[in-house]
N, C-alpha and C positions, 0 to 999 in steps of 0.2 A: 017066692016074695020074700024082698028084704026088711028083715029086724036090725031094727036099729035100739042098740043102746047102749044106756046112759051113762051108764064107768065110758066107754071110747070116748062117748062124744065130753064129758067131763077132764080125763084124760089131754083132751086135743086140745081144749081150751085152753087147761092148766099149759102147755106146753106152748104154746103162742105167747099167752101173755109175759112167761118168762123168760120168751126171745122178742117181744116188744123192745126197742130205742126206745126210749121220751127225747130225747135232746132235738131239741126247742132252739133256732135261729132266733132272735130279731135282730130285724133292719133297719131303721128312720130309716124311709122313703120320701120321700117332695114331690114335686109336681111343678115345674117352669108354669112358670105367669109370665113374661118377658123376655125378653132378649134382646141386647142392644149394646155399641159401642162399650165391649169387654167384658160384661154385668149381666147376669141373671136375676131377676128376681127369679127364688120358687118359695111356694108353701107346704107348709105339711112337715120339714122338719123341724121342729117344735126341739128334740132334745140334741140339738145343733151347737158343738162348742164353736167359738171365735180362733178364727185359725186354722179350722178341723177339715183335710184335706174331700170332696166331695166327690164323685161319679158319676157322671151322666150315659144314661143310657148309649151314646153311638160310641164310647170309651174318655171321651173331652176328662181334661182334672181342672177342679175348680176349687175356689178354696175361703170357706164361707166368711168375711169381714159386718158386714150391717147385720147384726140381729137386731130384729126389731118384734110386736108383738104377733103380728099377722104371718111375716113374711121373712127372708133372709134375703141380702143380698151378697152373691156371691163373683170373684171377681175368679174369670175364665182364663185355663191357662196355655189356650193353642186357640184356633183361629173359633174356634166356634158353629160353623157354616152348619154344622148338618143339625144342628141344636134347633128345635121350637118346639112352641109353646104347645103344651101339653104332654112334655114326653116327659119318664118318668129320671129322677137324680137319686144314689142314697150315698148316704152317709159311713163316710168306711171308719170313724171311730180315731182315724189318727190325729193329731195335729202336725201340722204341715212342718217338716227336715227335709236335712239337703247330707246323702250320706259323706262323709272325712274322711281323707286319709291325701297321702303322700304320693299318692298315684293319681292327680288332680292338679300336680304342679306342673305349669305349659300348656294343662289343654287345652282345648277349646268347649266347652258344654254352653246349654239352654238353663233355662230358667227354673225348670224341671232336674237335671242334672245333669241331662242327658246328653252323650257326649256331641258334637255335628265336627267333629273335625275332619273325621273319616277311618282316624286311628284302635274305630274299634272297643269296646267295652271296659270301663272302667272300675275292679274291681275295690268296695272298701267292705271297710266289716264294724264302725263307726259310724253312728248321722249323730248330726244336732238340731237343735231344733233354731225356726230359719227367724222366728223370734223371741230370744233369747235377753232373757234380762243385764245390762250394762254391768260388770261387777263395783262391787263395792268401793269407796271412795277410798277406804281405809288402802285397800291393798293393790290404789295406783301406783306409778312411780312419782318420784317429784318433777318437778319442775323445775329445772335449775336452769338450761343452755341456753340463754337469749336466741331468738330468732331474730336475725337483721332482715328486714324489706328489703330494704337499698333505698325508700325512702325516707329523709332526715325529719321532714316533720312526720311522719308516724311511726316511727323510733320514736320521734323522743316523747311525742304524747300519749303512745299506746306500745305497756312494755308487750311482749309478744315471747313465752316458753317455747323453743321446739318439744313436741310432743302436746301443744295444749290445748283441747278442741275447741 
């Protein structure tokens, strides 16, 4: 007959408690309510930020734009043909940004900055927000050079400066 000793059991329990990894990952998920015309309505993404990237379960990426009290409007950055009502969506926690570097000069990319010209992957070490604020008006250069449109009536009535928006 096997005898159970209390000190062995308590040692085993102590070892298991010490080895226990209590790392918890919180994922903000939601459910697709409807999809159409490149826009998806998502229920349940309560903590999503405006401009945040979201990922659908089949891999399509979207950007959260219309934040309402009971749903979120997401612009799809792909065809979205496989997205169906009831499929799950998870927030990535990253605001929409694209990589920037000198390597992008002369290349053809899609809206997600993936190369589509067949010349291979582009490496970049820095990134920039898609929706970044405009520079302060004090830091901008002065508009001092006139821009001639070639139409005398417009040039005489409306002064336009080169570089002016």
